[in-house]
C-alpha positions, -999 to 999 in steps of 0.1 A, spaced: -155 739 656 -188 721 664 -206 739 635 -178 729 611 -180 693 623 -217 691 616 -212 701 581 -198 666 572 -224 638 565 -208 607 581 -235 582 570 -233 594 534 -196 588 534 -201 553 549 -227 546 522 -203 557 495 -176 536 511 -199 505 511 -209 512 474 -172 515 466 -165 482 483 -193 464 465 -181 478 432 -146 467 441 -157 432 448 -178 431 417 -149 442 396 -127 417 414 -151 388 407 -154 400 371 -116 401 369 -114 366 382 -140 354 357 -121 371 329 -89 355 342 -105 321 342 -118 327 306 -83 338 297 -67 307 312 -92 285 294 -85 303 262 -48 298 267 -54 261 274 -75 259 242 -48 278 223 -21 254 235 -43 224 225 -49 240 191 -12 247 188 -4 210 196 -30 198 171 -16 223 146 19 209 151 6 173 147 -12 184 115 19 200 102 39 168 110 12 147 93 13 170 63 51 167 62 48 129 64 23 129 35 46 151 15 75 127 22 53 98 11 43 116 -20 80 124 -28 89 87 -22 60 75 -43 71 99 -71 106 85 -70 94 49 -70 71 57 -99 99 73 -118 122 43 -111 94 19 -121 88 38 -153 125 37 -162 127 0 -154 95 -6 -174 108 13 -204 141 -7 -203 121 -39 -200 98 -29 -229 128 -22 -251 144 -55 -241 112 -73 -246 107 -58 -281 143 -69 -290 136 -104 -276 103 -106 -295 121 -96 -327 148 -122 -320 121 -147 -311 103 -141 -344 135 -144 -364 144 -177 -346 109 -189 -350 112 -184 -388 146 -201 -387 131 -229 -367 103 -234 -393 129 -235 -421 151 -259 -401 121 -281 -393 114 -283 -430 151 -292 -437 150 -318 -410 119 -334 -425 136 -335 -459 168 -348 -443 148 -376 -425 131 -385 -458 164 -385 -476 178 -407 -449 149 -431 -453 154 -431 -491 192 -437 -486 184 -466 -462 160 -481 -487 185 -478 -516 212 -492 -495 191 -522 -485 182 -527 -522 219 -525 -532 228 -550 -505 200 -573 -516 210 -571 -553 247 -576 -544 239 -605 -522 216 -622 -548 243 -616 -575 270 -631 -552 248 -661 -544 240 -666 -581 277 -664 -591 286 -687 -562 260 -712 -572 271 -710 -608 307 -716 -599 297 -745 -577 277 -760 -604 305 -754 -629 329 -772 -605 306 -800 -600 300 -803 -637 338 -802 -643 343 -829 -618 315 -850 -633 330 -843 -667 364 -854 -655 351 -885 -639 329 -894 -668 353 -888 -698 351 -924 -707 314 -923 -709 307 -890 -725 315 -899 -760 279 -910 -765 266 -880 -745 290 -855 -759 265 -835 -779 240 -833 -751 268 -824 -727 281 -797 -750 246 -784 -753 243 -783 -716 278 -767 -713 268 -741 -739 237 -735 -720 256 -733 -687 281 -710 -704 253 -688 -716 238 -688 -682 273 -680 -668 277 -652 -693 242 -640 -684 252 -641 -647 284 -622 -655 264 -597 -674 239 -594 -646 269 -590 -622 283 -563 -644 249 -546 -645 247 -551 -607 282 -536 -604 271 -507 -626 240 -503 -605 262 -506 -574 284 -478 -588 253 -457 -594 240 -465 -560 275 -457 -545 275 -424 -564 240 -418 -551 251 -429 -516 281 -405 -518 258 -377 -529 235 -387 -501 265 -388 -477 275 -354 -487 239 -343 -483 240 -361 -449 270 -341 -439 253 -309 -449 222 -320 -431 244 -329 -401 258 -294 -402 223 -281 -405 214 -304 -376 242 -288 -356 228 -255 -365 194 -268 -354 210 -279 -321 225 -244 -318 191 -230 -327 175 -252 -301 199 -238 -275 189 -204 -287 153 -215 -283 161 -227 -248 178 -194 -240 148 -177 -256 125 -198 -235 145 -189 -204 144 -152 -214 107 -156 -221 102 -171 -186 123 -143 -172 102 -118 -192 70 -134 -178 84 -131 -143 95 -95 -149 61 -88 -165 43 -103 -135 65 -82 -112 59 -52 -134 22 -58 -132 24 -62 -94 45 -30 -93 19 -13 -115 -9 -25 -92 11 -13 -62 17 20 -80 -20 24 -87 -27 16 -51 -1 41 -40 -15 67 -64 -50 61 -49 -35 64 -15 -18 96 -26 -51 109 -39 -68 99 -7 -39 115 13 -43 146 -8 -80 147 -1 -73 142 36 -46 168 34 -70 193 18 -95 185 45 -68 189 72 -57 222 56 -93 234 56 -96 224 92 -63 240 99 -74 272 82 -106 272 103 -85 266 134 -61 294 125 -91 317 120 -105 304 154 -70 311 170 -70 345 155 -105 351 168 -95 338 202 -64 360 201 -86 390 193 -109 380 221 -79 375 244 -66 409 234 -100 424 241 -101 405 274 -66 418 282 -77 453 273 -109 450 294 -89 435 323 -64 463 320 -93 488 321 -108 469 351 -75 468 368 -70 505 362 -105 513 375 -99 489 404 -67 507 413 -85 540 409 -113 528 431 -88 514 456 -70 547 457 -104 565 461 -114 540 488 -80 545 505 -86 583 503 -121 578 518 -107 556 545 -81 582 553 -107 609 552 -130 588 575 -101 582 599 -94 619 599 -131 626 606 -131 600 633 -100 616 648 -117 650 645 -149 637 660 -129 623 689 -111 656 693 -145 674 692 -159 651 718 -129 659 741 -134 696 734 -171 693 742 -163 675 774 -138 702 783 -163 730 776 -189 713 797 -165 709 825 -156 746 822 -192 756 822 -198 735 853 -168 751 869 -181 786 860 -215 777 874 -199 764 906 -177 795 909 -207 819 904 -226 799 929 -198 802 953 -183 837 947 -210 853 926 -211 865 891 -182 887 882 -191 917 861 -164 935 841 
């Protein structure tokens, strides 16, 4: 029993036990470090996922803005096309009305000139008629006065009969001349009246033309209103075009930013994939460490049990040695007392 017990090297087992403990603590610290790295990687992964979600949200917003801008652009293009067609029609109508206006202006000028001519002829006619009436009235008055003088002077005209007859003949000739002038004036008056009627008819036509001019003026006013509206619409269209250009530039900038974000996102995806690979490698390494730790723990437990068994055995051997020593002492005492027994 003692020889078998001495075959076990207790210090070597203790040394191996200490080495196993050191290796266990080293693996434990390595496992904790790897667990920290894994936790940091998970935190980085969560942050990257949040940033990735924000980037996707920003990309969706940019896509929505691009879609809205495209719809606004299409609407503005349709409105611009309609306005351009309307403007072309208005310009054609404006050109036609402008030509009509020039013609009407020429007619108005001619009408005004005709009115001035009519006014001049009418004044001349009135003046001639007035002069003729005054001459006839004066001649009649003179005739009446002469008749009265002749009636009052019948007793005295015998001596002056010839001279009076000459004067009467002269007066008669003047009267005939005045009547002739009156007839000429009447004929002239008829011609003037005919001319006046013609001018009146022309005036009515010109009045009708004037009414057309008034209507045309209304059209011009409407055209001016439409032109003003067109100017406003054109200003609005230019403003919309400017805004559209700005939106297009914004869209281009957004697309550039989107490309940059997509590039960054691609890099981050690659980084995430790399981290995932590293995490998988860490998981695999940790699993190996854990398996090795469990194996070492089992081995350590076996060593511990073995050492405990050895300690128990050592204790038992100590008890046996003590018993044997006590037996030897008892034999020695017996021999000393009773003598050695021989068989």
